[in-house]
C-alpha positions in Angstrom: -32.6 38.9 -1.5 -33.0 37.7 2.1 -34.0 39.9 5.1 -32.4 41.8 7.4 -32.2 38.7 9.8 -30.2 37.4 7.6 -28.1 39.9 6.5 -27.6 40.3 9.9 -26.6 36.9 10.5 -24.4 36.7 7.8 -22.3 39.2 9.3 -22.1 38.6 12.7 -20.8 35.5 10.9 -18.6 37.8 9.3 -14.3 37.0 11.0 -13.5 40.2 13.3 -11.0 42.1 12.8 -8.0 42.7 15.3 -8.8 45.7 16.5 -12.6 44.0 17.2 -11.1 40.9 18.6 -9.7 43.3 20.9 -12.1 45.3 21.9 -14.4 42.3 22.0 -12.8 39.4 23.3 -14.1 35.5 22.9 -15.3 33.8 25.0 -12.2 31.6 24.2 -10.1 34.2 25.3 -11.4 34.8 28.8 -10.7 31.5 29.3 -6.9 31.4 28.0 -6.4 34.6 30.3 -7.8 33.0 32.9 -5.8 29.6 32.6 -2.6 31.7 32.6 -3.3 33.1 35.5 -4.2 30.8 37.2 -1.3 28.4 36.0 1.2 31.4 37.3 -0.3 31.7 40.5 -0.6 28.1 41.6 3.5 26.8 40.8 4.5 30.6 42.3 2.2 29.1 45.4 4.3 26.0 45.1 7.4 27.7 44.4 7.1 29.5 47.7 5.7 26.8 49.8 9.0 24.3 48.2 11.3 27.9 49.2 9.5 28.7 52.3 13.0 29.4 54.5 13.8 32.2 51.7 10.4 33.4 51.5 10.6 33.4 55.5 13.7 35.0 55.5 13.2 37.3 53.1 9.7 38.3 55.6 12.0 38.5 58.9 15.1 39.8 57.8 15.6 44.0 58.1 19.0 43.9 55.8 19.0 41.4 53.1 22.3 42.0 51.6 24.1 42.6 55.2 22.9 39.1 55.7 23.9 37.6 52.4 25.5 34.2 54.1 22.5 33.1 55.9 20.1 34.0 52.8 22.2 31.7 50.6 21.6 29.1 53.2 17.6 29.5 53.0 18.2 29.4 49.1 18.8 25.8 49.3 15.5 24.6 48.9 15.2 26.6 45.9 17.0 25.1 43.1 14.5 22.1 43.0 11.3 24.7 43.1 13.1 26.1 40.2 13.5 23.0 38.4 10.2 21.8 38.9 8.0 24.7 38.4 10.8 24.7 34.7 9.1 21.6 34.5 5.3 22.1 34.4 5.9 24.4 31.7 7.6 21.7 29.6 4.8 19.5 30.0 2.6 22.5 29.4 3.9 23.0 26.0 4.6 19.1 25.1 0.5 18.5 26.2 -1.5 21.8 26.6 -2.6 20.2 29.5 -1.4 21.4 33.0 -2.4 21.0 36.8 0.5 22.9 38.0 -0.3 21.8 41.6 -0.3 18.2 41.2 2.2 18.7 38.2 4.6 20.9 40.3 5.3 18.3 43.2 5.2 15.5 41.0 8.9 16.9 39.3 9.6 18.0 42.5 10.2 14.8 43.4 11.7 13.3 40.3 14.0 16.0 39.7 15.1 17.2 42.9 18.4 15.5 43.7 20.1 16.5 40.3 18.7 19.9 40.5 20.2 20.1 44.4 23.7 18.9 42.9 23.6 21.6 40.3 22.2 24.3 42.6 24.2 23.8 45.6 27.7 23.9 43.6 26.4 27.4 42.1 25.6 28.8 45.4 29.1 27.3 46.6 30.8 29.3 43.6 28.4 32.2 44.2 29.8 32.7 48.0 33.4 32.6 47.0 32.6 35.3 44.2 30.9 37.7 46.6 33.7 37.0 49.1 36.7 37.6 46.3 34.8 40.4 45.4 34.8 42.0 49.3 38.2 41.4 49.7 39.2 43.2 46.7 36.8 46.3 47.3 38.7 49.2 47.9 42.0 47.9 46.6 43.5 48.7 43.3 42.8 45.4 41.6 39.3 45.9 42.2 39.4 47.7 38.4 40.7 45.3 37.1 39.1 41.7 38.3 35.7 42.9 38.8 34.6 43.1 35.4 36.1 39.6 35.4 34.7 38.5 38.2 31.0 39.5 37.3 30.5 38.2 33.7 31.7 35.2 35.6 28.9 35.4 38.1 27.0 36.6 35.3 27.9 33.4 33.5 26.8 31.5 36.9 23.6 32.4 37.0 22.7 31.9 33.7 24.2 28.7 33.3 22.6 27.4 36.4 19.2 28.3 35.0 19.9 27.1 31.7 20.6 23.9 34.0 17.7 24.0 35.1 15.2 24.0 32.2 18.3 21.4 30.4 16.8 19.0 33.7 13.3 19.4 33.3 13.4 19.5 29.0 16.0 16.0 28.4 15.6 14.5 32.5 16.9 11.3 30.8 20.6 13.1 30.3 23.6 13.4 32.3 23.9 16.5 34.8 27.3 16.8 33.1 26.2 17.1 29.3 23.2 19.5 31.0 25.7 22.2 32.3 27.8 22.2 29.5 24.5 22.8 27.5 23.7 25.8 29.3 27.1 27.3 29.8 27.6 26.8 25.4 23.5 28.8 25.1 25.1 31.0 27.8 28.0 32.4 25.9 26.4 31.9 22.1 23.4 34.0 23.2 24.6 36.6 24.9 22.2 38.5 24.3 19.2 36.2 25.9 21.4 36.0 28.6 21.4 39.7 29.1 17.5 39.3 28.9 17.5 37.1 31.8 19.4 38.8 34.2 18.2 41.5 33.4 15.0 39.6 34.1 15.9 38.4 36.9 17.0 41.4 38.4 14.0 43.7 38.4 12.1 40.7 39.8 14.9 40.2 42.5 14.6 44.0 43.2 10.5 43.5 43.4 11.2 40.6 46.0 13.4 42.7 48.7 11.2 45.1 48.2 7.5 43.3 48.3 8.6 40.2 49.1 5.1 39.0 48.9 4.7 40.2 45.7 7.7 39.3 43.9 7.2 35.8 44.9 3.8 35.5 44.8 2.3 37.8 42.9 4.9 38.1 39.9 7.1 34.6 40.8 5.3 32.4 38.0 4.9 35.2 35.1 8.7 35.9 35.7 10.0 31.9 36.2 7.8 31.4 32.8 10.0 34.0 31.1 13.0 32.9 32.3 11.9 29.3 31.3 11.6 30.6 27.9 14.6 32.6 27.5 16.7 28.6 28.4 14.1 26.1 26.1 14.5 28.9 23.3 18.1 28.0 23.2 18.0 24.3 23.9 15.4 24.0 21.3 18.0 26.2 18.6 20.5 23.3 19.1 17.6 20.5 18.6 17.0 22.3 15.0 20.8 22.4 14.6 21.5 18.6 14.9 18.6 17.3 13.3 19.5 19.6 10.3 23.5 18.4 10.4 23.8 14.9 9.0 24.9 12.5 10.5 28.3 10.4 8.6 29.8 7.3 9.0 
């Protein structure tokens, strides 16, 4: 029989149960949590710097919803910033290594031109939809056309976010092909699209109420959730294409 010290050592070497791991997390768990929080905050800060016109406008403007044309103009740099953030998440998924401040700006320089084209088109179409809603508001056509415009607007937003994720995931692909894939995924995976809209709506509400908290505090986590929804769709397309036999 061994000594009491040997028995205690053998007990310490036993794998901890799930409850024990939660109540007494390991050093590796603390490091992973710290890295995740640091990366989220660093990416949120980088997005805020890249989109500083919009952040400043949200801080200064007293009634943001009433000044929506001005906010749309200030939001022009936001699309490339979101794409760069998605590129950072994509790189972390592939390599397991992320230096967010440096990787963000490298990704921004590499994807800004393509993402800007998608984003400007999205803003223009969004402005047209808003003007249509304002024109039809209070008329007998609002009940008929309003739901259709709402669906089109939702598809526009989800497709834009999917396009940013597609540019980050497949930088070699044509923007036209990425837009088609993003629209297809937005319609096919409509429950996930609803989740994306819910996350985006909650995040926008917090930003309008508390811009600093919404952008710097929660921005990185919200962007990660938005990216993961879109990235999962592209991953499913990749699995389906690999599973489908090719014929000559």
